[in-house]
PDB file with one MODEL, atoms N, CA, C and O in Angstrom:
MODEL        1
ATOM      1  N   MET A   1       0.932  -1.197   0.113  1.00  0.00           N
ATOM      2  CA  MET A   1      -0.403   0.000   0.130  1.00  0.00           C
ATOM      3  C   MET A   1       0.742   1.443   0.073  1.00  0.00           C
ATOM      4  O   MET A   1       0.430   2.402  -0.633  1.00  0.00           O
ATOM      5  N   LEU A   2       1.941   1.458   0.813  1.00  0.00           N
ATOM      6  CA  LEU A   2       3.094   2.181   0.565  1.00  0.00           C
ATOM      7  C   LEU A   2       4.023   2.352  -0.267  1.00  0.00           C
ATOM      8  O   LEU A   2       4.530   3.465  -0.134  1.00  0.00           O
ATOM      9  N   LEU A   3       4.638   1.513  -1.365  1.00  0.00           N
ATOM     10  CA  LEU A   3       4.694   1.858  -2.220  1.00  0.00           C
ATOM     11  C   LEU A   3       4.097   1.932  -3.567  1.00  0.00           C
ATOM     12  O   LEU A   3       4.793   1.929  -4.582  1.00  0.00           O
ATOM     13  N   TYR A   4       2.568   2.011  -3.581  1.00  0.00           N
ATOM     14  CA  TYR A   4       2.022   2.447  -4.882  1.00  0.00           C
ATOM     15  C   TYR A   4       1.891   3.257  -5.722  1.00  0.00           C
ATOM     16  O   TYR A   4       1.597   3.081  -6.904  1.00  0.00           O
ATOM     17  N   PRO A   5       2.208   4.687  -4.890  1.00  0.00           N
ATOM     18  CA  PRO A   5       2.671   5.909  -4.735  1.00  0.00           C
ATOM     19  C   PRO A   5       4.391   6.060  -5.582  1.00  0.00           C
ATOM     20  O   PRO A   5       4.624   6.859  -6.489  1.00  0.00           O
ATOM     21  N   MET A   6       5.210   5.264  -5.105  1.00  0.00           N
ATOM     22  CA  MET A   6       6.715   5.926  -4.910  1.00  0.00           C
ATOM     23  C   MET A   6       6.698   5.668  -7.019  1.00  0.00           C
ATOM     24  O   MET A   6       7.138   6.633  -7.644  1.00  0.00           O
ATOM     25  N   PRO A   7       6.211   4.443  -7.858  1.00  0.00           N
ATOM     26  CA  PRO A   7       6.302   4.713  -9.398  1.00  0.00           C
ATOM     27  C   PRO A   7       6.214   6.365  -9.781  1.00  0.00           C
ATOM     28  O   PRO A   7       6.994   7.132 -10.346  1.00  0.00           O
ATOM     29  N   LEU A   8       4.559   6.554  -9.050  1.00  0.00           N
ATOM     30  CA  LEU A   8       4.174   8.128  -9.648  1.00  0.00           C
ATOM     31  C   LEU A   8       5.554   8.969  -9.166  1.00  0.00           C
ATOM     32  O   LEU A   8       5.804   9.891  -9.943  1.00  0.00           O
ATOM     33  N   ILE A   9       6.220   8.880  -8.376  1.00  0.00           N
ATOM     34  CA  ILE A   9       6.748   9.902  -7.292  1.00  0.00           C
ATOM     35  C   ILE A   9       7.614  10.159  -8.291  1.00  0.00           C
ATOM     36  O   ILE A   9       7.690  11.306  -8.729  1.00  0.00           O
ATOM     37  N   SER A  10       8.599   8.879  -8.936  1.00  0.00           N
ATOM     38  CA  SER A  10       9.565   8.727  -9.637  1.00  0.00           C
ATOM     39  C   SER A  10       9.503   9.370 -10.506  1.00  0.00           C
ATOM     40  O   SER A  10      10.147  10.420 -10.502  1.00  0.00           O
ATOM     41  N   ALA A  11       8.522   8.933 -11.869  1.00  0.00           N
ATOM     42  CA  ALA A  11       8.108   9.418 -12.764  1.00  0.00           C
ATOM     43  C   ALA A  11       8.087  11.108 -12.744  1.00  0.00           C
ATOM     44  O   ALA A  11       8.760  11.854 -13.455  1.00  0.00           O
ATOM     45  N   PHE A  12       7.140  11.464 -11.744  1.00  0.00           N
ATOM     46  CA  PHE A  12       7.227  12.932 -11.659  1.00  0.00           C
ATOM     47  C   PHE A  12       8.158  13.498 -11.432  1.00  0.00           C
ATOM     48  O   PHE A  12       8.151  14.656 -11.849  1.00  0.00           O
ATOM     49  N   ASN A  13       9.575  12.976 -10.591  1.00  0.00           N
ATOM     50  CA  ASN A  13      10.844  13.486 -10.404  1.00  0.00           C
ATOM     51  C   ASN A  13      11.788  13.762 -11.568  1.00  0.00           C
ATOM     52  O   ASN A  13      12.398  14.799 -11.826  1.00  0.00           O
ATOM     53  N   SER A  14      11.760  12.249 -12.401  1.00  0.00           N
ATOM     54  CA  SER A  14      12.323  12.165 -13.681  1.00  0.00           C
ATOM     55  C   SER A  14      12.378  13.004 -14.851  1.00  0.00           C
ATOM     56  O   SER A  14      13.391  13.283 -15.493  1.00  0.00           O
ATOM     57  N   LEU A  15      11.049  13.426 -15.093  1.00  0.00           N
ATOM     58  CA  LEU A  15      10.081  14.228 -15.922  1.00  0.00           C
ATOM     59  C   LEU A  15      10.315  16.038 -15.558  1.00  0.00           C
ATOM     60  O   LEU A  15      10.699  17.081 -16.088  1.00  0.00           O
ATOM     61  N   THR A  16      10.009  15.730 -14.832  1.00  0.00           N
ATOM     62  CA  THR A  16      10.140  17.783 -13.967  1.00  0.00           C
ATOM     63  C   THR A  16      11.588  17.858 -13.858  1.00  0.00           C
ATOM     64  O   THR A  16      12.204  18.480 -14.724  1.00  0.00           O
ATOM     65  N   LEU A  17      12.231  17.277 -12.859  1.00  0.00           N
ATOM     66  CA  LEU A  17      13.108  18.176 -12.394  1.00  0.00           C
ATOM     67  C   LEU A  17      14.961  17.146 -13.060  1.00  0.00           C
ATOM     68  O   LEU A  17      15.492  16.071 -12.782  1.00  0.00           O
ATOM     69  N   SER A  18      15.233  18.130 -13.840  1.00  0.00           N
ATOM     70  CA  SER A  18      16.440  17.946 -14.809  1.00  0.00           C
ATOM     71  C   SER A  18      17.085  17.533 -13.528  1.00  0.00           C
ATOM     72  O   SER A  18      16.630  17.635 -12.388  1.00  0.00           O
ATOM     73  N   PRO A  19      18.475  16.943 -14.011  1.00  0.00           N
ATOM     74  CA  PRO A  19      19.681  17.148 -13.385  1.00  0.00           C
ATOM     75  C   PRO A  19      20.312  18.602 -13.437  1.00  0.00           C
ATOM     76  O   PRO A  19      20.995  18.901 -12.458  1.00  0.00           O
ATOM     77  N   ALA A  20      20.193  19.449 -14.339  1.00  0.00           N
ATOM     78  CA  ALA A  20      20.605  20.884 -14.220  1.00  0.00           C
ATOM     79  C   ALA A  20      19.940  21.795 -12.825  1.00  0.00           C
ATOM     80  O   ALA A  20      20.496  22.432 -11.931  1.00  0.00           O
ATOM     81  N   LEU A  21      18.570  21.523 -13.117  1.00  0.00           N
ATOM     82  CA  LEU A  21      17.429  21.860 -12.283  1.00  0.00           C
ATOM     83  C   LEU A  21      17.480  22.012 -11.046  1.00  0.00           C
ATOM     84  O   LEU A  21      17.323  22.901 -10.210  1.00  0.00           O
ATOM     85  N   SER A  22      17.954  20.040 -11.165  1.00  0.00           N
ATOM     86  CA  SER A  22      18.637  19.956  -9.190  1.00  0.00           C
ATOM     87  C   SER A  22      19.829  20.299  -9.020  1.00  0.00           C
ATOM     88  O   SER A  22      20.387  19.675  -8.117  1.00  0.00           O
ATOM     89  N   ALA A  23      20.269  20.844  -9.397  1.00  0.00           N
ATOM     90  CA  ALA A  23      21.629  21.616  -9.034  1.00  0.00           C
ATOM     91  C   ALA A  23      21.601  22.609  -8.393  1.00  0.00           C
ATOM     92  O   ALA A  23      22.085  22.811  -7.279  1.00  0.00           O
ATOM     93  N   LEU A  24      20.664  23.731  -9.487  1.00  0.00           N
ATOM     94  CA  LEU A  24      20.037  24.773  -8.774  1.00  0.00           C
ATOM     95  C   LEU A  24      19.855  24.873  -7.611  1.00  0.00           C
ATOM     96  O   LEU A  24      20.429  25.602  -6.803  1.00  0.00           O
ATOM     97  N   LEU A  25      18.306  23.481  -7.330  1.00  0.00           N
ATOM     98  CA  LEU A  25      17.720  23.591  -6.247  1.00  0.00           C
ATOM     99  C   LEU A  25      18.453  23.413  -5.012  1.00  0.00           C
ATOM    100  O   LEU A  25      17.927  23.439  -3.899  1.00  0.00           O
ATOM    101  N   LEU A  26      19.830  23.209  -5.269  1.00  0.00           N
ATOM    102  CA  LEU A  26      20.209  22.216  -3.979  1.00  0.00           C
ATOM    103  C   LEU A  26      21.928  22.616  -3.794  1.00  0.00           C
ATOM    104  O   LEU A  26      22.864  22.073  -3.206  1.00  0.00           O
ATOM    105  N   ARG A  27      21.762  23.973  -4.705  1.00  0.00           N
ATOM    106  CA  ARG A  27      23.117  24.434  -4.547  1.00  0.00           C
ATOM    107  C   ARG A  27      23.199  25.362  -2.948  1.00  0.00           C
ATOM    108  O   ARG A  27      22.343  26.110  -2.475  1.00  0.00           O
ATOM    109  N   HIS A  28      24.308  25.048  -2.483  1.00  0.00           N
ATOM    110  CA  HIS A  28      24.465  25.717  -0.694  1.00  0.00           C
ATOM    111  C   HIS A  28      25.430  26.790  -1.281  1.00  0.00           C
ATOM    112  O   HIS A  28      26.314  26.587  -2.113  1.00  0.00           O
ATOM    113  N   GLU A  29      25.137  27.817  -0.770  1.00  0.00           N
ATOM    114  CA  GLU A  29      25.351  29.037  -0.731  1.00  0.00           C
ATOM    115  C   GLU A  29      27.048  29.140   0.689  1.00  0.00           C
ATOM    116  O   GLU A  29      27.052  28.339   1.624  1.00  0.00           O
ATOM    117  N   GLU A  30      28.057  30.038   0.561  1.00  0.00           N
ATOM    118  CA  GLU A  30      28.665  29.912   0.948  1.00  0.00           C
ATOM    119  C   GLU A  30      28.643  30.618   2.628  1.00  0.00           C
ATOM    120  O   GLU A  30      28.265  31.750   2.326  1.00  0.00           O
ATOM    121  N   PRO A  31      28.746  30.638   3.592  1.00  0.00           N
ATOM    122  CA  PRO A  31      28.295  31.830   4.576  1.00  0.00           C
ATOM    123  C   PRO A  31      29.476  32.386   4.834  1.00  0.00           C
ATOM    124  O   PRO A  31      30.609  31.905   4.862  1.00  0.00           O
ATOM    125  N   LYS A  32      29.080  33.434   5.014  1.00  0.00           N
ATOM    126  CA  LYS A  32      29.939  34.484   5.222  1.00  0.00           C
ATOM    127  C   LYS A  32      31.216  34.290   6.433  1.00  0.00           C
ATOM    128  O   LYS A  32      30.788  33.838   7.495  1.00  0.00           O
ATOM    129  N   GLN A  33      32.672  34.568   6.396  1.00  0.00           N
ATOM    130  CA  GLN A  33      33.713  34.492   7.095  1.00  0.00           C
ATOM    131  C   GLN A  33      33.477  35.693   7.799  1.00  0.00           C
ATOM    132  O   GLN A  33      32.964  36.765   7.476  1.00  0.00           O
ATOM    133  N   GLY A  34      34.130  35.119   9.166  1.00  0.00           N
ATOM    134  CA  GLY A  34      34.484  36.083  10.662  1.00  0.00           C
ATOM    135  C   GLY A  34      36.062  36.524  10.123  1.00  0.00           C
ATOM    136  O   GLY A  34      36.891  36.177   9.282  1.00  0.00           O
ATOM    137  N   PHE A  35      35.905  37.364  11.029  1.00  0.00           N
ATOM    138  CA  PHE A  35      37.348  37.985  11.079  1.00  0.00           C
ATOM    139  C   PHE A  35      38.348  36.845  11.033  1.00  0.00           C
ATOM    140  O   PHE A  35      39.096  36.608  10.085  1.00  0.00           O
ATOM    141  N   LEU A  36      38.265  36.096  12.290  1.00  0.00           N
ATOM    142  CA  LEU A  36      39.451  35.360  13.042  1.00  0.00           C
ATOM    143  C   LEU A  36      39.229  34.035  11.390  1.00  0.00           C
ATOM    144  O   LEU A  36      40.118  33.350  10.882  1.00  0.00           O
ATOM    145  N   ALA A  37      38.151  34.098  11.094  1.00  0.00           N
ATOM    146  CA  ALA A  37      38.129  33.114  10.038  1.00  0.00           C
ATOM    147  C   ALA A  37      38.943  33.665   8.648  1.00  0.00           C
ATOM    148  O   ALA A  37      39.305  32.987   7.687  1.00  0.00           O
ATOM    149  N   ARG A  38      39.039  34.528   8.778  1.00  0.00           N
ATOM    150  CA  ARG A  38      39.927  35.501   7.196  1.00  0.00           C
ATOM    151  C   ARG A  38      40.909  35.317   7.362  1.00  0.00           C
ATOM    152  O   ARG A  38      41.626  34.720   6.559  1.00  0.00           O
ATOM    153  N   VAL A  39      41.248  35.727   8.364  1.00  0.00           N
ATOM    154  CA  VAL A  39      42.936  35.952   9.504  1.00  0.00           C
ATOM    155  C   VAL A  39      43.728  34.166   9.182  1.00  0.00           C
ATOM    156  O   VAL A  39      44.896  33.950   8.857  1.00  0.00           O
ATOM    157  N   LEU A  40      42.618  33.131   9.414  1.00  0.00           N
ATOM    158  CA  LEU A  40      43.306  32.082   9.225  1.00  0.00           C
ATOM    159  C   LEU A  40      43.299  31.283   8.376  1.00  0.00           C
ATOM    160  O   LEU A  40      43.928  30.226   8.427  1.00  0.00           O
ATOM    161  N   ASP A  41      42.511  31.687   7.351  1.00  0.00           N
ATOM    162  CA  ASP A  41      42.788  31.610   5.706  1.00  0.00           C
ATOM    163  C   ASP A  41      43.264  31.960   5.350  1.00  0.00           C
ATOM    164  O   ASP A  41      43.495  31.365   4.297  1.00  0.00           O
ATOM    165  N   ASN A  42      44.162  33.347   5.515  1.00  0.00           N
ATOM    166  CA  ASN A  42      44.675  33.984   4.859  1.00  0.00           C
ATOM    167  C   ASN A  42      46.861  33.285   5.711  1.00  0.00           C
ATOM    168  O   ASN A  42      47.888  33.719   5.189  1.00  0.00           O
ATOM    169  N   THR A  43      46.889  32.458   6.713  1.00  0.00           N
ATOM    170  CA  THR A  43      47.724  32.856   7.352  1.00  0.00           C
ATOM    171  C   THR A  43      47.940  30.714   6.881  1.00  0.00           C
ATOM    172  O   THR A  43      48.771  30.203   6.131  1.00  0.00           O
ATOM    173  N   VAL A  44      47.018  30.147   7.559  1.00  0.00           N
ATOM    174  CA  VAL A  44      47.330  28.671   7.886  1.00  0.00           C
ATOM    175  C   VAL A  44      46.618  27.570   6.536  1.00  0.00           C
ATOM    176  O   VAL A  44      46.821  26.379   6.300  1.00  0.00           O
ATOM    177  N   GLY A  45      45.652  28.692   5.787  1.00  0.00           N
ATOM    178  CA  GLY A  45      44.740  28.110   4.647  1.00  0.00           C
ATOM    179  C   GLY A  45      45.712  28.158   3.843  1.00  0.00           C
ATOM    180  O   GLY A  45      45.908  27.095   3.253  1.00  0.00           O
ATOM    181  N   ARG A  46      46.756  29.428   3.466  1.00  0.00           N
ATOM    182  CA  ARG A  46      48.222  29.675   2.318  1.00  0.00           C
ATOM    183  C   ARG A  46      49.649  28.657   2.302  1.00  0.00           C
ATOM    184  O   ARG A  46      50.491  28.329   1.466  1.00  0.00           O
ATOM    185  N   PHE A  47      49.371  28.385   3.735  1.00  0.00           N
ATOM    186  CA  PHE A  47      50.548  26.950   4.008  1.00  0.00           C
ATOM    187  C   PHE A  47      49.585  25.729   3.862  1.00  0.00           C
ATOM    188  O   PHE A  47      50.108  24.629   3.679  1.00  0.00           O
ATOM    189  N   PHE A  48      48.576  25.798   3.910  1.00  0.00           N
ATOM    190  CA  PHE A  48      48.194  24.299   3.069  1.00  0.00           C
ATOM    191  C   PHE A  48      47.714  24.340   1.618  1.00  0.00           C
ATOM    192  O   PHE A  48      47.128  23.421   1.046  1.00  0.00           O
ATOM    193  N   ARG A  49      47.982  25.317   1.192  1.00  0.00           N
ATOM    194  CA  ARG A  49      47.610  25.895  -0.277  1.00  0.00           C
ATOM    195  C   ARG A  49      49.017  25.293  -0.550  1.00  0.00           C
ATOM    196  O   ARG A  49      48.985  24.136  -0.969  1.00  0.00           O
ATOM    197  N   GLY A  50      50.221  25.842  -0.397  1.00  0.00           N
ATOM    198  CA  GLY A  50      50.866  25.194  -0.491  1.00  0.00           C
ATOM    199  C   GLY A  50      51.426  24.092  -0.921  1.00  0.00           C
ATOM    200  O   GLY A  50      51.657  23.770  -2.086  1.00  0.00           O
ATOM    201  N   PHE A  51      51.772  23.171   0.647  1.00  0.00           N
ATOM    202  CA  PHE A  51      51.520  22.426   0.791  1.00  0.00           C
ATOM    203  C   PHE A  51      50.767  21.282  -0.356  1.00  0.00           C
ATOM    204  O   PHE A  51      51.216  20.276  -0.905  1.00  0.00           O
ATOM    205  N   ASN A  52      49.251  22.049  -0.423  1.00  0.00           N
ATOM    206  CA  ASN A  52      48.569  20.779  -1.387  1.00  0.00           C
ATOM    207  C   ASN A  52      49.583  20.683  -3.250  1.00  0.00           C
ATOM    208  O   ASN A  52      50.058  19.799  -3.963  1.00  0.00           O
ATOM    209  N   TRP A  53      49.477  21.823  -3.268  1.00  0.00           N
ATOM    210  CA  TRP A  53      50.540  21.843  -4.565  1.00  0.00           C
ATOM    211  C   TRP A  53      51.574  21.317  -4.556  1.00  0.00           C
ATOM    212  O   TRP A  53      51.752  20.432  -5.393  1.00  0.00           O
ATOM    213  N   ALA A  54      52.356  21.558  -3.874  1.00  0.00           N
ATOM    214  CA  ALA A  54      54.266  20.673  -3.320  1.00  0.00           C
ATOM    215  C   ALA A  54      53.280  18.972  -3.670  1.00  0.00           C
ATOM    216  O   ALA A  54      53.284  18.238  -4.657  1.00  0.00           O
ATOM    217  N   PHE A  55      52.832  18.921  -2.867  1.00  0.00           N
ATOM    218  CA  PHE A  55      51.850  17.267  -2.604  1.00  0.00           C
ATOM    219  C   PHE A  55      51.697  16.461  -4.563  1.00  0.00           C
ATOM    220  O   PHE A  55      52.308  15.607  -5.205  1.00  0.00           O
ATOM    221  N   GLU A  56      50.665  17.277  -4.777  1.00  0.00           N
ATOM    222  CA  GLU A  56      50.599  17.039  -6.147  1.00  0.00           C
ATOM    223  C   GLU A  56      51.289  16.900  -7.315  1.00  0.00           C
ATOM    224  O   GLU A  56      51.268  16.023  -8.179  1.00  0.00           O
ATOM    225  N   ARG A  57      52.133  18.292  -7.148  1.00  0.00           N
ATOM    226  CA  ARG A  57      53.628  18.064  -8.585  1.00  0.00           C
ATOM    227  C   ARG A  57      54.272  16.650  -7.917  1.00  0.00           C
ATOM    228  O   ARG A  57      54.219  15.734  -8.737  1.00  0.00           O
ATOM    229  N   THR A  58      54.695  16.369  -6.998  1.00  0.00           N
ATOM    230  CA  THR A  58      55.254  15.436  -6.419  1.00  0.00           C
ATOM    231  C   THR A  58      54.812  14.189  -6.646  1.00  0.00           C
ATOM    232  O   THR A  58      55.534  13.331  -7.154  1.00  0.00           O
ATOM    233  N   ASN A  59      53.394  13.948  -6.233  1.00  0.00           N
ATOM    234  CA  ASN A  59      52.135  12.828  -6.804  1.00  0.00           C
ATOM    235  C   ASN A  59      52.407  12.401  -8.314  1.00  0.00           C
ATOM    236  O   ASN A  59      52.591  11.245  -8.697  1.00  0.00           O
ATOM    237  N   LYS A  60      52.397  13.589  -9.126  1.00  0.00           N
ATOM    238  CA  LYS A  60      52.284  13.481 -10.724  1.00  0.00           C
ATOM    239  C   LYS A  60      53.270  12.879 -11.271  1.00  0.00           C
ATOM    240  O   LYS A  60      53.225  11.920 -12.042  1.00  0.00           O
ATOM    241  N   ALA A  61      54.881  13.874 -10.566  1.00  0.00           N
ATOM    242  CA  ALA A  61      55.879  13.178 -11.088  1.00  0.00           C
ATOM    243  C   ALA A  61      56.070  11.942 -10.272  1.00  0.00           C
ATOM    244  O   ALA A  61      56.797  11.517 -11.170  1.00  0.00           O
ATOM    245  N   TYR A  62      56.084  11.105  -9.516  1.00  0.00           N
ATOM    246  CA  TYR A  62      55.712   9.581  -9.082  1.00  0.00           C
ATOM    247  C   TYR A  62      55.246   9.101 -10.142  1.00  0.00           C
ATOM    248  O   TYR A  62      55.915   8.550 -11.015  1.00  0.00           O
ATOM    249  N   ALA A  63      53.799   9.311 -10.149  1.00  0.00           N
ATOM    250  CA  ALA A  63      52.860   8.760 -11.314  1.00  0.00           C
ATOM    251  C   ALA A  63      54.287   8.550 -12.558  1.00  0.00           C
ATOM    252  O   ALA A  63      54.859   7.502 -12.857  1.00  0.00           O
ATOM    253  N   MET A  64      54.590  10.233 -13.184  1.00  0.00           N
ATOM    254  CA  MET A  64      55.378   9.774 -14.649  1.00  0.00           C
ATOM    255  C   MET A  64      56.437   8.282 -14.900  1.00  0.00           C
ATOM    256  O   MET A  64      56.391   7.494 -15.844  1.00  0.00           O
ATOM    257  N   VAL A  65      57.704   8.255 -13.232  1.00  0.00           N
ATOM    258  CA  VAL A  65      58.310   7.940 -13.386  1.00  0.00           C
ATOM    259  C   VAL A  65      57.862   6.402 -14.085  1.00  0.00           C
ATOM    260  O   VAL A  65      58.195   5.853 -15.135  1.00  0.00           O
ATOM    261  N   CYS A  66      56.626   5.867 -12.573  1.00  0.00           N
ATOM    262  CA  CYS A  66      55.914   4.562 -12.335  1.00  0.00           C
ATOM    263  C   CYS A  66      55.687   3.926 -13.738  1.00  0.00           C
ATOM    264  O   CYS A  66      55.962   2.790 -14.124  1.00  0.00           O
ATOM    265  N   VAL A  67      55.095   4.994 -14.411  1.00  0.00           N
ATOM    266  CA  VAL A  67      54.940   4.691 -16.200  1.00  0.00           C
ATOM    267  C   VAL A  67      55.670   4.416 -16.722  1.00  0.00           C
ATOM    268  O   VAL A  67      55.597   3.340 -17.314  1.00  0.00           O
ATOM    269  N   ASN A  68      56.454   4.968 -16.788  1.00  0.00           N
ATOM    270  CA  ASN A  68      57.965   5.313 -17.615  1.00  0.00           C
ATOM    271  C   ASN A  68      58.753   3.894 -17.411  1.00  0.00           C
ATOM    272  O   ASN A  68      58.862   2.943 -18.186  1.00  0.00           O
ATOM    273  N   ASN A  69      59.287   4.101 -16.030  1.00  0.00           N
ATOM    274  CA  ASN A  69      59.835   2.370 -16.009  1.00  0.00           C
ATOM    275  C   ASN A  69      58.958   1.235 -15.990  1.00  0.00           C
ATOM    276  O   ASN A  69      59.487   0.205 -15.572  1.00  0.00           O
ATOM    277  N   THR A  70      57.690   1.152 -16.352  1.00  0.00           N
ATOM    278  CA  THR A  70      56.921   0.074 -15.809  1.00  0.00           C
ATOM    279  C   THR A  70      56.878   0.417 -17.866  1.00  0.00           C
ATOM    280  O   THR A  70      57.292  -0.661 -18.293  1.00  0.00           O
ATOM    281  N   ALA A  71      56.708   0.958 -18.612  1.00  0.00           N
ATOM    282  CA  ALA A  71      56.900   0.912 -20.320  1.00  0.00           C
ATOM    283  C   ALA A  71      58.344   0.227 -20.600  1.00  0.00           C
ATOM    284  O   ALA A  71      58.512  -0.629 -21.468  1.00  0.00           O
ATOM    285  N   GLN A  72      59.510   0.793 -19.625  1.00  0.00           N
ATOM    286  CA  GLN A  72      60.815  -0.238 -19.986  1.00  0.00           C
ATOM    287  C   GLN A  72      60.756  -0.766 -19.873  1.00  0.00           C
ATOM    288  O   GLN A  72      61.276  -1.441 -20.762  1.00  0.00           O
ATOM    289  N   PHE A  73      60.195  -1.513 -18.885  1.00  0.00           N
ATOM    290  CA  PHE A  73      60.131  -2.701 -18.321  1.00  0.00           C
ATOM    291  C   PHE A  73      59.560  -3.523 -19.846  1.00  0.00           C
ATOM    292  O   PHE A  73      60.306  -4.248 -20.504  1.00  0.00           O
ATOM    293  N   PHE A  74      58.501  -3.313 -20.121  1.00  0.00           N
ATOM    294  CA  PHE A  74      57.987  -4.451 -21.105  1.00  0.00           C
ATOM    295  C   PHE A  74      58.577  -4.290 -22.620  1.00  0.00           C
ATOM    296  O   PHE A  74      58.804  -5.263 -23.339  1.00  0.00           O
ATOM    297  N   VAL A  75      58.796  -2.940 -23.008  1.00  0.00           N
ATOM    298  CA  VAL A  75      59.938  -2.914 -24.148  1.00  0.00           C
ATOM    299  C   VAL A  75      61.011  -3.893 -24.148  1.00  0.00           C
ATOM    300  O   VAL A  75      61.482  -4.437 -25.147  1.00  0.00           O
ATOM    301  N   CYS A  76      61.505  -4.144 -22.415  1.00  0.00           N
ATOM    302  CA  CYS A  76      62.700  -4.929 -22.875  1.00  0.00           C
ATOM    303  C   CYS A  76      62.292  -6.602 -22.862  1.00  0.00           C
ATOM    304  O   CYS A  76      63.017  -7.528 -23.228  1.00  0.00           O
ATOM    305  N   ARG A  77      60.861  -6.683 -22.309  1.00  0.00           N
ATOM    306  CA  ARG A  77      60.474  -7.841 -22.430  1.00  0.00           C
ATOM    307  C   ARG A  77      60.697  -8.475 -23.497  1.00  0.00           C
ATOM    308  O   ARG A  77      61.376  -9.421 -23.897  1.00  0.00           O
ATOM    309  N   VAL A  78      59.649  -7.408 -24.027  1.00  0.00           N
ATOM    310  CA  VAL A  78      59.434  -7.604 -25.857  1.00  0.00           C
ATOM    311  C   VAL A  78      60.693  -8.165 -26.374  1.00  0.00           C
ATOM    312  O   VAL A  78      61.004  -9.314 -26.689  1.00  0.00           O
ATOM    313  N   LEU A  79      61.395  -6.940 -26.378  1.00  0.00           N
ATOM    314  CA  LEU A  79      62.975  -7.084 -27.091  1.00  0.00           C
ATOM    315  C   LEU A  79      63.827  -8.521 -26.745  1.00  0.00           C
ATOM    316  O   LEU A  79      64.511  -9.140 -27.561  1.00  0.00           O
ATOM    317  N   ILE A  80      63.580  -8.920 -25.172  1.00  0.00           N
ATOM    318  CA  ILE A  80      64.400  -9.864 -24.860  1.00  0.00           C
ATOM    319  C   ILE A  80      64.013 -11.333 -25.274  1.00  0.00           C
ATOM    320  O   ILE A  80      64.718 -12.342 -25.242  1.00  0.00           O
ATOM    321  N   ILE A  81      62.519 -11.164 -25.728  1.00  0.00           N
ATOM    322  CA  ILE A  81      61.335 -12.151 -26.109  1.00  0.00           C
ATOM    323  C   ILE A  81      62.219 -12.745 -27.458  1.00  0.00           C
ATOM    324  O   ILE A  81      61.732 -13.613 -28.182  1.00  0.00           O
TER     325      ILE A  81
ENDMDL
END
């Protein structure tokens, strides 16, 4: 009895609420920051942004080394066989 309206709700939802409209309805606005939050964001946040930037560069460099070593390994295997 309770499951009977579920297909109707689902059909209404799929026909009326497109993903773009859903995104507009569910968008969340950033709260305004106070003085202390701005100070922390400018000091500690700057450190973490720099750390994340360096970590991403290191991560990408390590991935490239792994890809190159794997490719060289398979090329050498093919040449040996």
